[in-house]
C-alpha positions as CSV (number, residue, x, y, z in Angstrom):
1,X,141.2,-39.2,108.3
2,X,138.5,-38.6,105.9
3,X,138.1,-35.7,103.4
4,X,135.5,-34.1,105.6
5,X,137.9,-34.1,108.6
6,X,140.6,-32.4,106.5
7,X,138.3,-29.7,105.5
8,X,137.3,-28.9,109.0
9,X,140.9,-28.8,110.1
10,X,142.0,-26.5,107.3
11,X,139.3,-23.8,107.6
12,X,138.4,-21.9,110.7
13,X,135.0,-22.7,112.0
14,X,132.3,-20.0,111.4
15,X,131.4,-17.8,114.3
16,X,128.4,-18.8,116.3
17,X,125.5,-16.5,115.8
18,X,125.0,-14.0,118.7
19,X,121.9,-15.0,120.5
20,X,121.4,-11.4,121.4
21,X,121.1,-10.2,117.8
22,X,123.2,-7.4,116.2
23,X,125.8,-5.7,118.3
24,X,124.2,-3.1,120.6
25,X,125.0,0.6,120.1
26,X,127.5,2.1,122.5
27,X,125.9,3.2,125.7
28,X,125.1,7.0,125.7
29,X,126.5,9.3,128.3
30,X,124.2,9.9,131.3
31,X,121.8,12.7,130.7
32,X,122.3,12.7,126.9
33,X,119.0,11.0,126.2
34,X,117.1,13.5,128.3
35,X,118.6,16.4,126.4
36,X,117.3,15.2,123.0
37,X,114.0,13.8,124.2
38,X,111.1,15.1,122.1
39,X,107.5,14.9,123.0
40,X,105.4,14.0,120.0
41,X,101.7,14.9,119.6
42,X,99.6,11.9,120.3
43,X,96.2,11.4,118.8
44,X,93.1,12.4,120.9
45,X,91.7,9.4,122.4
46,X,88.3,10.8,123.5
47,X,85.9,13.6,122.9
48,X,86.5,14.8,126.5
49,X,90.2,15.2,125.9
50,X,89.5,17.0,122.6
51,X,87.2,19.5,124.2
52,X,89.6,20.0,127.1
53,X,92.4,21.0,124.8
54,X,90.1,23.2,122.7
55,X,88.9,24.9,125.9
56,X,92.5,25.6,127.1
57,X,93.3,27.3,123.7
58,X,90.1,29.4,123.7
59,X,90.7,30.5,127.3
60,X,94.3,31.5,126.5
61,X,93.1,33.6,123.5
62,X,90.3,35.3,125.5
63,X,92.8,36.2,128.3
64,X,95.2,37.7,125.8
65,X,92.4,39.7,124.2
66,X,91.1,40.9,127.6
67,X,94.6,42.1,128.5
68,X,95.0,43.9,125.2
69,X,91.6,45.6,125.6
70,X,92.4,46.6,129.2
71,X,95.6,48.2,128.0
72,X,93.8,50.0,125.2
73,X,91.1,51.3,127.6
74,X,93.8,52.6,129.9
75,X,95.4,54.5,127.0
76,X,92.1,55.9,125.9
77,X,91.3,56.9,129.5
78,X,94.7,58.7,129.8
79,X,94.3,60.4,126.4
80,X,90.7,61.5,127.3
81,X,91.9,62.9,130.6
82,X,94.7,64.9,129.0
83,X,92.3,66.2,126.3
84,X,89.6,67.1,128.8
85,X,92.1,69.0,131.0
86,X,93.3,71.0,128.0
87,X,89.9,71.9,126.7
88,X,88.5,72.8,130.1
89,X,91.5,75.1,130.7
90,X,90.8,76.8,127.4
91,X,87.1,77.3,128.3
92,X,88.1,78.8,131.7
93,X,90.5,81.3,130.0
94,X,87.8,82.2,127.5
95,X,85.4,82.9,130.3
96,X,87.9,85.4,131.7
97,X,87.8,87.3,128.4
98,X,84.0,87.1,128.2
99,X,84.0,88.7,131.7
100,X,86.2,91.5,130.3
101,X,83.6,92.3,127.7
102,X,80.7,92.0,130.2
103,X,82.5,94.5,132.6
104,X,82.8,97.0,129.8
105,X,79.1,96.9,128.9
106,X,77.9,99.8,131.2
107,X,80.3,102.1,129.4
108,X,79.4,100.8,126.0
109,X,75.7,101.2,126.5
110,X,76.2,104.7,127.9
111,X,78.4,105.7,125.0
112,X,75.8,104.5,122.4
113,X,73.2,106.6,124.2
114,X,75.4,109.7,124.1
115,X,76.0,109.2,120.4
116,X,72.3,109.0,119.8
117,X,71.7,112.2,121.8
118,X,74.3,114.1,119.7
119,X,72.6,113.0,116.5
120,X,69.2,114.1,117.9
121,X,70.5,117.5,118.7
122,X,72.3,117.9,115.4
123,X,69.1,116.9,113.5
124,X,67.2,119.5,115.4
125,X,69.8,122.1,114.6
126,X,70.7,122.6,118.3
127,X,74.3,122.8,119.6
128,X,75.8,119.6,120.9
129,X,79.0,118.7,122.8
130,X,81.6,118.0,120.2
131,X,82.8,114.5,120.8
132,X,86.6,114.1,121.3
133,X,86.9,110.7,123.0
134,X,84.5,108.2,121.4
135,X,86.6,105.3,122.6
136,X,86.8,101.7,121.3
137,X,85.1,98.5,122.4
138,X,87.4,96.0,124.1
139,X,88.8,93.3,121.8
140,X,88.5,90.0,123.7
141,X,90.6,87.0,122.9
142,X,88.6,83.8,122.5
143,X,90.4,80.7,121.3
144,X,89.3,77.2,120.3
145,X,92.7,75.8,119.2
146,X,92.8,73.2,121.9
147,X,89.3,72.1,121.3
148,X,89.9,71.8,117.5
149,X,93.2,70.0,117.9
150,X,91.6,67.3,120.2
151,X,88.5,67.1,118.0
152,X,90.5,66.6,114.8
153,X,92.8,64.1,116.6
154,X,89.9,62.0,117.6
155,X,90.4,62.5,121.4
156,X,87.2,64.5,121.8
157,X,85.3,61.4,120.7
158,X,86.5,59.7,123.9
159,X,84.4,62.2,126.0
160,X,80.9,61.2,127.1
161,X,78.0,62.3,124.9
162,X,77.0,64.9,127.5
163,X,80.5,66.4,127.6
164,X,80.6,66.7,123.8
165,X,77.2,68.4,123.8
166,X,78.3,70.9,126.4
167,X,81.5,71.7,124.6
168,X,79.8,72.0,121.2
169,X,77.3,74.4,122.5
170,X,79.8,76.5,124.4
171,X,82.2,76.8,121.4
172,X,79.2,77.6,119.1
173,X,78.4,80.6,121.3
174,X,82.0,81.9,121.4
175,X,82.4,81.4,117.7
176,X,79.3,83.5,117.1
177,X,80.6,86.0,119.6
178,X,83.9,86.4,117.7
179,X,82.0,87.0,114.4
180,X,79.8,89.7,115.9
181,X,82.9,91.2,117.6
182,X,84.6,91.6,114.2
183,X,81.5,93.3,112.7
184,X,81.1,95.5,115.7
185,X,84.7,96.7,115.5
186,X,84.2,97.7,111.9
187,X,81.1,99.7,112.8
188,X,82.9,101.5,115.7
189,X,85.7,102.4,113.4
190,X,83.1,104.2,111.3
191,X,81.5,105.9,114.3
192,X,84.9,107.3,115.3
193,X,84.6,109.7,112.3
194,X,82.2,111.6,114.5
195,X,85.1,112.8,116.7
196,X,85.8,116.5,116.3
197,X,82.7,117.2,114.1
198,X,81.0,120.4,115.3
199,X,78.6,120.4,112.4
200,X,76.8,117.5,110.8
201,X,74.9,117.6,107.5
202,X,71.7,115.7,107.1
203,X,73.5,113.0,105.0
204,X,76.1,112.6,107.7
205,X,73.5,112.3,110.4
206,X,71.7,109.6,108.3
207,X,75.0,107.7,107.9
208,X,75.9,107.9,111.6
209,X,72.4,106.8,112.6
210,X,72.8,103.7,110.4
211,X,76.1,102.9,112.1
212,X,74.6,103.5,115.5
213,X,71.8,101.1,114.8
214,X,74.3,98.4,113.7
215,X,76.4,99.0,116.8
216,X,73.4,98.6,119.0
217,X,72.4,95.4,117.3
218,X,75.8,93.8,117.5
219,X,76.1,94.9,121.1
220,X,72.7,93.1,121.9
221,X,73.8,90.0,120.1
222,X,77.1,89.9,122.0
223,X,75.3,90.3,125.3
224,X,73.1,87.4,124.4
225,X,76.1,85.2,123.6
226,X,78.0,86.3,126.7
227,X,75.0,85.1,128.8
228,X,75.0,81.8,126.9
229,X,78.7,81.3,127.4
230,X,78.3,81.8,131.1
231,X,75.4,79.3,131.2
232,X,77.4,76.6,129.4
233,X,80.4,77.2,131.6
234,X,78.2,76.9,134.7
235,X,76.9,73.5,133.4
236,X,80.5,72.3,133.1
237,X,81.2,73.6,136.6
238,X,83.9,76.0,135.2
239,X,84.7,79.5,136.3
240,X,86.8,82.3,134.7
241,X,90.6,81.9,135.0
242,X,92.9,84.9,134.4
243,X,95.6,83.6,132.1
244,X,97.9,86.5,132.7
245,X,100.5,87.4,130.1
246,X,101.1,90.5,128.0
247,X,97.7,90.3,126.3
248,X,95.8,90.4,129.5
249,X,97.0,93.6,131.2
250,X,94.2,96.2,131.6
251,X,91.9,95.2,128.7
252,X,88.8,96.8,130.2
253,X,86.7,99.7,129.0
254,X,88.8,102.3,130.8
255,X,91.8,101.4,128.8
256,X,90.0,102.0,125.6
257,X,88.4,105.4,126.6
258,X,84.9,104.2,126.8
259,X,84.3,105.4,130.3
260,X,85.9,108.8,129.6
261,X,83.6,111.8,129.1
262,X,82.7,112.1,125.4
263,X,83.7,115.7,125.1
264,X,87.0,115.3,127.1
265,X,90.0,116.6,125.2
266,X,92.3,113.7,124.0
267,X,95.3,113.0,126.1
268,X,98.4,112.2,124.0
269,X,99.8,108.8,124.8
270,X,103.4,107.9,124.6
271,X,104.4,104.9,122.4
272,X,104.3,101.7,124.4
273,X,101.4,102.8,126.6
274,X,99.3,100.2,124.7
275,X,100.7,96.7,123.9
276,X,103.4,97.1,121.3
277,X,102.8,100.9,121.1
278,X,100.5,100.5,118.1
279,X,99.1,103.5,116.4
280,X,100.1,107.2,116.6
281,X,99.3,108.8,120.0
282,X,97.0,111.3,118.4
283,X,94.8,108.6,117.0
284,X,94.3,106.8,120.4
285,X,90.8,107.0,122.1
């Protein structure tokens, strides 16, 4: 044999190249490929496809915004309803107290006339009935706490413009009424010094006439504001509502001695006859 033949016999022949290329990877388990499949974004191939995708995104955003606005409007609607109910209830209760004052007006007007008649007689040097039961004007409770709370909290801004106008005008009237009520009570406390006076000096007559003039003015202003409060309540379709409670019982003119005869002897009241039993019995109307 030749040298080439010896070489071929001594060394193993090289492996024949695999026609199929490198060895194939082991076959994956069924379903494994589907679990790891990832969809990659592909470039837009046309303007139509581009605008279609943009439209889908825009529509999705608009739908989300519309749902959010609908939810916000529902919350505002609920908040406005709660605020409206609270304020309207407050107005109705205030109208009850306005009525308490209006019902006392006949006795208030008559008492002011009687005081004026006493001063006229005293100025002329004529005898006059000594006043013993001058009385007090009723103190009415007008509140605006619910209106202020909802206004400062921003809920009143959810009302319509007409509602806000009506509430503003109503509360302006009652706020003014409260101011005149406070001034009127101060004047009446001064007029009560007339009780038990069987002789009046010219200076005392002058001072009492001044107080009487102030009392008449405040009474006129209060009547004017009572009428306005009723008008605004009527425009809101609201009527008086009796709230009840301890501060409600018998707050009319009769309780404060306004309708009693001016020269009637005072009747001692036992503690507790008025709310809380305030004041000594001898100082009651």
